[in-house]
C-alpha positions in Angstrom: 84.6 16.9 124.1 80.8 16.7 124.3 79.2 15.8 121.0 75.4 15.7 120.9 74.1 14.0 117.8 70.5 13.7 118.9 68.2 13.7 121.9 65.7 11.4 120.4 65.6 7.7 119.4 68.0 7.2 116.4 65.3 5.2 114.5 62.8 8.1 114.6 62.6 10.4 111.6 62.2 13.4 113.7 61.3 14.5 117.3 58.3 12.2 118.0 56.4 14.6 120.3 57.8 17.6 118.7 56.3 20.7 120.4 55.9 24.0 118.7 59.1 26.0 118.9 59.0 28.6 121.6 56.8 26.6 123.9 59.7 26.1 126.4 59.4 22.3 126.2 62.7 20.5 125.6 64.1 16.9 125.7 67.2 17.8 127.7 67.5 20.5 130.4 71.2 21.4 129.9 74.4 20.3 128.3 77.8 21.4 129.8 81.3 21.4 128.3 82.8 21.4 131.8 82.1 19.6 135.1 79.5 19.8 137.9 81.3 21.3 140.9 84.5 19.9 139.3 87.1 22.2 137.7 88.6 21.3 134.3 92.4 21.4 134.8 94.0 19.7 131.8 97.7 19.1 131.3 99.8 22.2 131.0 98.8 23.9 134.3 98.3 27.6 134.1 99.7 27.8 130.6 97.4 25.1 129.1 96.0 25.7 125.7 93.2 23.1 126.0 89.6 24.1 126.1 86.2 22.4 126.4 84.7 21.5 123.0 80.9 21.2 122.7 79.4 20.2 119.3 75.6 20.1 118.7 74.2 18.3 115.7 70.7 17.0 114.8 68.5 19.4 112.9 65.2 17.6 113.7 66.6 15.4 116.5 68.1 17.7 119.1 66.1 19.7 121.7 68.0 21.3 124.6 67.0 24.1 126.9 70.5 25.4 127.7 73.9 24.7 126.3 77.1 25.9 128.1 80.6 25.9 126.9 81.7 25.9 130.5 80.7 24.0 133.7 78.1 24.2 136.4 79.7 26.0 139.4 83.1 24.9 137.9 85.8 26.7 136.1 87.4 26.0 132.7 90.6 27.4 131.1 88.7 28.1 127.8 85.6 27.0 125.9 84.5 26.3 122.4 80.8 25.7 121.3 79.8 24.8 117.8 76.2 24.4 116.7 75.9 22.8 113.3 72.2 22.2 113.6 69.4 21.7 116.2 65.6 21.6 116.3 65.7 24.2 119.2 68.0 25.5 121.9 66.6 28.2 124.1 69.8 29.7 125.6 73.4 29.1 124.5 76.3 30.4 126.5 80.0 30.6 125.7 80.7 30.6 129.4 79.3 28.5 132.3 76.3 28.3 134.7 76.4 30.2 137.9 72.7 30.4 138.4 71.4 27.4 140.2 72.0 26.8 143.9 74.2 23.7 144.7 74.5 21.1 147.4 77.8 20.9 149.4 77.8 18.2 152.0 74.1 18.2 152.0 73.8 21.9 152.5 72.2 24.2 149.9 74.7 26.9 149.0 74.7 29.8 146.5 76.5 29.0 143.2 80.1 30.4 143.2 80.1 30.8 139.4 81.7 29.1 136.5 84.7 31.1 135.3 86.5 30.8 132.0 90.2 31.4 132.3 90.1 31.9 136.1 90.2 29.3 138.8 87.5 29.7 141.4 88.1 32.8 143.5 84.8 32.9 145.4 84.4 32.3 149.1 81.3 31.6 151.3 80.2 33.7 154.3 77.1 33.8 156.5 75.0 36.9 156.9 71.7 36.9 158.9 71.9 33.1 159.0 72.1 32.8 155.2 75.0 31.5 153.2 76.2 34.0 150.6 79.1 34.1 148.2 81.6 36.9 147.3 84.9 37.4 145.6 88.0 36.9 147.7 89.9 40.1 148.7 92.8 39.3 146.5 90.5 38.9 143.4 87.8 41.5 144.0 88.9 43.7 141.0 89.9 43.0 137.4 93.4 44.2 138.1 93.9 41.9 141.0 92.4 38.9 139.2 94.4 39.2 136.0 97.7 39.5 138.0 97.0 36.6 140.4 97.5 32.9 140.6 93.8 32.4 139.7 94.7 32.9 136.0 95.0 29.8 133.7 94.4 28.9 130.1 93.6 31.3 127.3 90.5 32.7 129.0 88.6 32.7 125.7 85.0 31.7 125.2 84.2 31.0 121.6 80.7 30.4 120.2 80.1 29.3 116.5 76.6 28.9 115.2 76.0 27.6 111.7 72.5 26.3 111.7 69.3 25.5 113.7 66.9 27.4 115.9 68.6 29.2 118.9 66.5 31.7 120.7 69.2 33.5 122.7 73.0 33.5 122.3 75.4 34.9 124.9 79.1 35.1 124.5 79.6 35.1 128.3 78.0 33.1 131.2 74.6 32.9 132.7 74.3 34.5 136.2 77.8 34.2 137.6 80.9 33.1 135.7 83.7 35.5 134.6 85.3 35.2 131.2 88.9 36.5 131.4 90.2 37.4 127.9 87.7 37.5 125.0 84.2 36.3 124.2 84.0 35.8 120.5 80.6 34.9 119.0 80.5 34.1 115.3 77.1 33.7 113.5 77.6 32.0 110.1 75.0 30.2 108.1 76.0 27.0 106.4 75.2 24.3 108.8 73.1 21.2 108.2 69.8 23.1 108.6 68.2 26.5 108.4 69.8 29.2 110.5 67.4 30.9 112.9 68.6 33.0 115.9 66.4 35.6 117.6 68.8 37.5 119.9 72.6 37.7 120.2 74.8 39.2 122.9 78.5 39.8 122.8 78.5 39.5 126.7 76.7 37.4 129.2 73.1 37.2 130.5 73.6 38.6 134.0 77.2 37.4 134.6 79.9 40.1 134.7 83.0 39.4 132.7 86.5 40.9 132.3 86.7 39.9 128.7 86.4 42.0 125.5 83.2 41.2 123.6 83.3 40.6 119.9 80.2 39.8 118.0 80.7 38.9 114.3 78.1 38.3 111.6 79.6 36.3 108.8 76.7 35.0 106.7 73.2 35.1 108.3 69.6 35.9 107.3 69.4 38.4 110.2 68.2 38.7 113.8 65.5 40.4 115.8 68.0 42.2 118.0 71.7 42.4 118.4 73.6 43.7 121.5 77.3 44.3 121.4 77.2 44.1 125.3 75.3 42.0 127.8 71.7 41.6 128.7 72.0 42.8 132.3 75.7 42.5 133.4 79.0 44.3 133.5 81.5 44.0 130.6 85.0 45.1 131.7 86.5 45.4 128.2 85.8 46.8 124.8 82.8 46.0 122.7 83.2 45.5 119.0 80.1 44.8 116.8 80.7 44.0 113.1 77.6 43.8 110.9 78.5 42.5 107.5 75.1 41.2 106.2 71.5 40.3 107.2 68.2 41.9 108.1 67.9 43.2 111.7 65.0 45.0 113.6 67.4 46.7 116.0 71.1 46.8 116.5 72.7 48.1 119.8 76.3 48.7 120.5 75.7 48.7 124.3 73.8 46.5 126.8 70.1 45.6 126.8 68.5 46.1 130.3 71.3 47.1 132.7 75.0 46.7 133.5 78.1 48.6 132.6 80.7 48.5 129.8 84.2 49.5 131.0 85.7 50.0 127.6 85.0 51.5 124.2 82.0 50.7 121.9 82.5 50.4 118.2 79.8 49.4 115.6 81.0 48.8 112.0 78.5 48.5 109.2 80.2 47.0 106.1 78.2 45.0 103.5 80.8 42.2 102.7 78.8 39.1 103.7 76.4 36.8 101.8 73.3 39.0 102.0 72.3 42.7 101.8 72.4 44.7 105.1 69.0 46.0 106.2 68.5 47.5 109.6 65.4 49.1 111.2 67.2 51.1 113.9 70.9 51.3 114.7 72.2 52.6 118.0 75.7 53.3 119.3 74.4 52.9 122.9 72.2 50.5 124.8 68.5 49.7 124.9 67.7 50.6 128.6 71.3 50.5 129.9 73.5 53.6 130.3 77.2 54.1 129.4 80.0 56.4 130.5 83.5 57.0 129.2 84.3 58.1 132.7 83.4 54.8 134.4 80.7 54.1 136.9 80.0 54.7 140.6 79.6 52.0 143.3 76.0 51.5 142.3 76.9 51.0 138.7 75.5 54.4 137.6 77.3 56.2 134.8 79.7 58.9 136.2 78.9 62.4 134.9 81.4 65.2 134.5 81.1 67.9 137.2 82.9 71.1 138.1 86.2 69.1 138.5 87.4 68.0 135.0 87.5 64.3 134.5 89.8 62.3 132.3 88.0 59.8 130.0 88.9 56.2 130.6 87.8 54.9 127.2 87.5 56.2 123.7 84.2 57.7 122.7 81.5 55.4 121.1 81.5 55.4 117.4 79.4 54.1 114.5 81.1 53.6 111.2 78.7 53.1 108.2 80.6 52.2 105.1 78.3 50.1 102.9 74.8 48.6 103.2 71.4 48.5 101.4 68.8 50.1 103.7 68.9 51.5 107.2 65.9 53.2 108.9 67.2 55.5 111.6 70.7 55.8 113.1 71.3 57.1 116.6 74.7 57.9 118.1 73.2 57.4 121.6 70.9 54.8 123.1 67.2 54.0 123.3 64.9 54.7 126.3 65.3 57.1 129.2 67.5 54.6 131.1 70.1 54.5 128.4 71.9 57.8 129.2 75.2 58.0 127.4 78.0 60.0 129.0 80.6 60.8 126.3 80.8 62.1 122.8 79.2 59.7 120.3 80.4 59.9 116.8 78.4 58.8 113.7 80.5 58.4 110.6 78.6 57.9 107.3 81.0 57.5 104.3 79.2 55.3 101.8 80.2 53.5 98.7 78.3 50.9 96.8 77.6 47.8 98.8 78.3 44.2 97.6 74.5 43.9 96.9 73.9 47.2 95.1 71.6 45.4 92.7 69.1 44.7 95.6 65.7 46.3 95.1 63.8 47.5 98.1 60.3 48.8 97.4 58.5 51.8 98.9 57.1 51.5 102.4 59.3 48.5 103.2 59.7 47.2 106.7 61.8 44.7 108.6 60.0 41.4 109.6 58.8 43.0 112.8 57.6 46.3 111.3 60.6 48.7 111.5 60.4 51.0 108.5 63.4 51.1 106.1 63.8 53.2 102.9 63.5 52.0 99.4 66.6 51.1 97.4 67.1 51.2 93.6 69.4 48.9 91.7 72.9 50.2 91.2 72.6 52.8 93.9 74.3 53.2 97.3 72.5 52.4 100.5 69.7 54.6 101.7 69.0 56.0 105.2 65.8 57.6 106.6 67.2 59.8 109.4 70.4 60.3 111.3 70.6 61.6 114.9 73.8 62.5 116.8 72.1 61.8 120.1 69.7 59.1 121.4 66.1 58.1 121.0 64.5 59.3 124.3 68.0 58.6 125.8 70.0 61.6 127.0 73.6 62.3 125.8 75.8 64.1 128.4 78.5 65.4 126.1 78.9 66.4 122.5 77.3 64.7 119.5 79.3 64.4 116.2 78.0 63.5 112.8 80.3 63.2 109.8 78.6 62.7 106.4 80.8 62.0 103.4 83.9 63.5 105.0 86.3 60.8 103.6 87.4 60.6 100.0 87.9 56.8 100.0 87.0 53.6 101.8 88.2 50.1 101.5 85.8 47.3 100.5 86.3 43.5 100.2 87.4 42.2 96.8 86.8 38.6 96.1 89.7 36.9 94.3 90.6 33.3 93.5 93.5 31.7 95.3 96.7 32.0 93.3 95.6 35.0 91.2 97.2 38.3 91.2 96.3 40.8 94.0 98.5 43.7 92.8 96.9 47.0 93.8 94.8 45.4 96.5 95.2 45.6 100.3 95.2 43.5 103.4 93.8 44.8 106.8 94.9 44.8 110.4 93.3 46.2 113.5 89.8 45.9 115.0 88.2 49.0 113.6 88.0 50.7 117.0 89.4 54.1 118.1 92.1 52.3 120.1 92.9 49.8 117.2 91.8 51.3 113.9 91.8 49.4 110.7 95.2 49.7 108.9 95.3 48.8 105.2 98.6 47.5 103.7 99.1 47.5 100.0 100.2 44.1 98.6 103.4 43.6 96.5 103.1 43.9 92.7 103.9 40.2 92.3 101.7 38.9 95.2 99.1 36.3 94.6 96.0 35.6 96.6 96.5 33.2 99.6 93.9 31.0 101.2 92.0 32.4 104.2 93.2 36.0 103.6 90.8 38.8 102.9 91.7 41.4 100.3 90.4 44.9 99.9 90.2 47.4 97.1 90.1 51.2 97.4 86.8 52.9 96.3 85.7 56.5 96.2 83.1 57.6 98.8 79.9 58.5 97.0 78.5 60.5 99.8 75.2 59.5 101.5 71.6 59.0 100.5 69.5 60.3 103.4 65.8 60.5 102.7 64.7 62.3 105.8 66.7 64.6 108.1 70.0 64.9 109.9 69.7 66.0 113.5 72.7 67.0 115.4 70.8 66.2 118.6 68.6 63.4 119.7 65.0 62.4 119.1 63.0 63.6 122.1 66.3 63.4 124.0 68.7 66.1 125.3 72.3 66.5 124.3 73.9 68.6 127.0 77.0 69.6 125.0 77.7 70.8 121.4 76.1 69.2 118.3 78.5 69.2 115.4 77.5 68.1 112.0 79.9 68.0 109.1 78.7 67.2 105.6 81.1 66.8 102.7 84.8 67.6 102.5 86.3 71.1 102.0 88.1 71.8 98.8 91.8 72.6 99.1 92.3 76.3 99.9 88.9 76.8 101.5 
């Protein structure tokens, strides 16, 4: 365990030479949960359940440039990072650091990476007189790695942020460091000081990972940008992004700048947290990064269907909008001409009253950084400006589907006191993805509420409040297949 209480003298009231936040001046360069060129191999061998444990405290006393759950060029079986408070952290990683070159026997070598749930499977070789690093031949694919002797521990990277200023949060590693199983990032206000996070990623910065990425918003004021995937790296698993509260400029199901996602993308919008949901722009795809349900070629470019029929490898991307306060524009695809989506994005808008239906949003409202959102009146369902089946200057190669008010009922969280009756309510299983949809199970008539169990009630879908237009296609962006828009539910016999 690494527990940071402060990076300043304990007798000082606050950071003595406190620079303005965002100036890139920090007391400590980096904090690691793991070792420096030294693997963490605790008791239990390959089946160990141990993990690193990094805890950051000190609202006005802690200033760190980078925090890693893992090691520096060193593997760990699992990681856990908790930030209760900090004056400023620039970058926080659930994984490890594979960025900086290292010294081995006095020779400068490339970093082999800092894996989570894998032992080191990299090897060095010389090319044109330069030392380089690559994966060993028995671990050069996900299938080989997960079935090999390199596997140990749970392979889970967990990040929990409760308070403080953190500029960038990554569920994965920095430049090289594979996370094997899951990268789970939980953002939940309630620490010792004000919660302030700018950007959050379910994946890594530029480090590929085999793990599934899960980004969960429990109770937060909001973020500038959210990415279900990575900044510029490959994610070889599903991406699930659950938005339950907060104000966001832009939300993306995919990656930011580049990299691939070898799995399905699911974005769920459900106002069950501690604040109203307000989003400027909501995307099923990436910012400048493409996506394909058929996989990617050797250069990482999305594979497109040709004359020979292809079998999709993953479920189509989907956005599920159930309850919220105000959303500007929704796009099934991505943003920017580099964010081509190959597949059939589906936007499902089946709205009931949100938890904060009494929230009033005035005319001409905007998110903090100027993204327009529609007004909202007390007691009404959430409002949307425009809905696009395709992307925003980002092509969709496939069909685009929009379903507005096609369900009769949805399930919403019901707050009940422990020990009281939950008759007629439901519990939920599943991840909300196409592969693992939510399944609601009705409680027994004599059941009472248990601690740490979430209960749901069934509510009628009210429809949708869309102030602008519904476009089957994209905004200044091609959709090569069909555009299918379904509004309302047919009556029986029609």
